[in-house]
C-alpha positions in Angstrom: 75.5 -107.3 54.0 76.2 -103.5 54.6 73.7 -101.0 53.2 74.5 -97.5 52.1 72.2 -94.9 53.4 71.5 -92.0 51.0 71.5 -88.4 52.0 68.2 -86.7 52.6 66.3 -85.7 49.4 66.4 -82.1 50.5 70.2 -82.0 50.3 71.9 -80.9 47.1 73.4 -83.5 44.7 77.0 -82.9 43.9 76.2 -82.9 40.1 73.5 -80.3 40.4 75.5 -78.1 42.7 78.6 -78.1 40.5 76.5 -77.2 37.4 75.0 -74.3 39.3 78.4 -73.3 40.6 79.9 -73.3 37.1 77.0 -71.2 35.7 77.4 -68.7 38.5 81.1 -68.4 37.9 80.6 -67.9 34.2 77.9 -65.2 34.8 80.2 -63.5 37.3 83.1 -63.3 34.8 80.7 -62.1 32.1 79.4 -59.4 34.4 82.9 -58.2 35.1 83.7 -57.4 31.4 81.4 -54.3 31.1 82.8 -52.7 34.3 86.5 -52.9 33.5 86.5 -49.4 31.9 84.4 -47.9 34.7 82.0 -46.8 32.0 78.2 -47.5 31.8 77.2 -49.1 28.5 74.2 -47.7 26.7 72.1 -50.8 27.2 72.9 -50.9 30.9 71.9 -47.3 31.4 68.6 -48.0 29.5 67.8 -50.8 31.9 68.7 -48.7 34.9 66.6 -45.8 33.8 63.6 -48.1 33.1 63.7 -49.4 36.7 65.0 -46.3 38.5 62.4 -44.0 36.9 59.5 -46.0 38.2 57.0 -44.2 40.6 58.2 -43.5 44.1 55.1 -45.3 45.6 56.9 -48.6 45.1 59.6 -47.7 47.7 57.8 -49.0 50.8 57.1 -52.5 49.5 60.5 -53.0 47.9 62.3 -51.6 50.9 60.8 -54.4 53.1 62.0 -57.2 50.7 65.3 -55.4 50.2 66.3 -56.2 53.8 66.9 -59.8 52.7 70.3 -58.6 51.6 71.4 -57.4 55.1 73.1 -59.0 58.0 69.8 -59.0 59.9 68.5 -61.4 57.2 71.5 -63.7 57.7 70.9 -63.8 61.4 67.1 -64.1 61.0 67.0 -67.1 58.6 69.8 -68.9 60.5 67.8 -68.4 63.7 64.6 -69.7 62.1 66.5 -72.8 61.0 67.9 -73.3 64.5 64.4 -73.0 66.0 63.3 -75.7 63.6 66.2 -77.8 64.8 67.9 -77.7 61.4 71.4 -77.0 62.7 73.3 -77.8 59.5 70.9 -75.6 57.5 71.4 -72.8 60.0 75.1 -73.1 59.6 74.8 -73.1 55.8 72.7 -69.9 55.9 75.2 -68.2 58.2 78.4 -69.2 56.4 77.0 -68.5 52.9 75.6 -65.1 53.8 78.6 -63.9 55.7 81.0 -65.1 53.1 79.0 -63.4 50.3 79.0 -60.1 52.2 82.7 -60.1 52.9 83.7 -61.1 49.4 81.5 -58.5 47.9 83.4 -55.8 49.8 86.7 -57.3 48.6 85.6 -57.2 45.0 84.2 -53.6 45.4 87.7 -52.5 46.5 89.4 -54.4 43.7 87.1 -53.4 40.8 86.4 -49.8 42.0 83.3 -49.1 40.0 81.3 -46.2 41.4 77.6 -45.9 42.3 75.0 -44.8 39.7 75.0 -41.2 41.0 78.7 -41.0 40.4 78.5 -42.3 36.9 75.2 -41.0 35.6 73.1 -37.8 35.8 69.6 -37.5 37.1 69.6 -40.6 39.3 66.7 -41.1 41.7 68.3 -42.0 45.1 65.7 -43.3 47.5 66.3 -43.8 51.2 69.9 -43.6 52.6 72.5 -42.4 50.2 74.8 -45.4 49.5 78.5 -44.9 50.0 81.6 -46.8 48.6 81.8 -48.6 45.3 79.0 -50.4 43.5 80.2 -53.6 41.9 79.2 -56.1 43.0 76.0 -55.4 44.9 76.4 -56.6 48.5 72.7 -56.8 49.0 72.3 -59.0 46.0 75.3 -61.2 47.0 73.7 -61.9 50.5 70.2 -62.4 49.2 71.3 -64.8 46.5 73.6 -66.7 48.9 70.6 -67.3 51.2 68.3 -68.1 48.3 70.7 -70.6 46.9 71.0 -72.5 50.2 67.2 -72.5 50.4 66.9 -73.8 46.8 69.4 -76.6 47.3 68.5 -77.7 50.8 64.8 -77.3 51.2 61.8 -79.0 49.6 58.4 -78.0 48.3 57.1 -74.4 47.9 59.4 -73.1 50.7 62.5 -73.4 48.5 60.9 -70.8 46.2 60.4 -68.1 48.8 63.9 -66.8 49.2 64.9 -67.1 45.4 61.8 -65.0 44.5 62.6 -62.5 47.2 66.3 -62.3 46.0 65.2 -61.3 42.5 63.1 -58.5 44.1 66.2 -57.4 46.1 68.1 -57.0 42.9 65.3 -55.0 41.4 65.1 -52.9 44.5 68.8 -52.0 44.5 68.4 -50.6 41.0 65.1 -48.9 41.8 66.5 -47.0 44.9 69.5 -45.9 42.8 72.1 -47.9 44.8 73.4 -50.1 42.0 73.5 -50.5 38.2 72.1 -53.7 36.6 75.6 -55.3 36.1 76.4 -54.6 39.8 73.3 -56.7 40.7 74.1 -59.5 38.2 77.7 -59.7 39.6 76.4 -59.8 43.2 73.8 -62.5 42.3 76.5 -64.6 40.7 78.8 -64.2 43.7 76.1 -65.0 46.2 75.0 -68.0 44.2 78.6 -69.4 44.1 78.9 -68.9 47.8 75.6 -70.6 48.5 76.5 -73.6 46.3 80.0 -74.0 47.8 78.8 -73.9 51.4 75.8 -76.2 50.7 78.0 -78.8 49.1 80.6 -78.5 51.8 78.1 -79.1 54.6 76.2 -81.8 52.7 75.9 -85.0 54.9 78.1 -87.7 53.6 76.5 -91.1 53.0 77.2 -93.5 55.9 77.6 -97.3 55.7 75.5 -99.3 58.1 77.1 -102.4 59.4 
């Protein structure tokens, strides 16, 4: 009698993935509401100031982690997965990261919210001066896309590394004056949605053994 082989335990279940996807979409929509008028709510400015006004000595450490939100990180984690002979995981990292980066640029053009320095006075800008619009954060989008793939497709303590780093990336983008808090939340939601969608799309289908 035929026997159905289940997918590896490290692969995401459809139910868990869909729940996470719905949550990401809801958070994304909620984050869009405060930016429609191109204004900075008082509570958001307060959060921004609390992080952006922190001492400059934090710049070095957070800059290193902040690179998780770049194209170099996408290539790096995909390459590591390939070296470990996890081809499907490498493809998931690459597709999720690239999709999140491209979509973040699309939404930036559509929403048109400026960077902190264009909306607030006395902003501490550390490192390269960012250009273009601010919502959603591209760094946060990429970092959370990679983190979501790792969370859904890996086991043990390894699955925690990229999610924890992604949170630091979001903190870092506010700290360096590149984004407002809602920009980061919107980017995180977008990246999470991309990570879930790609992970579920590439999930191995159960096969029937004869």
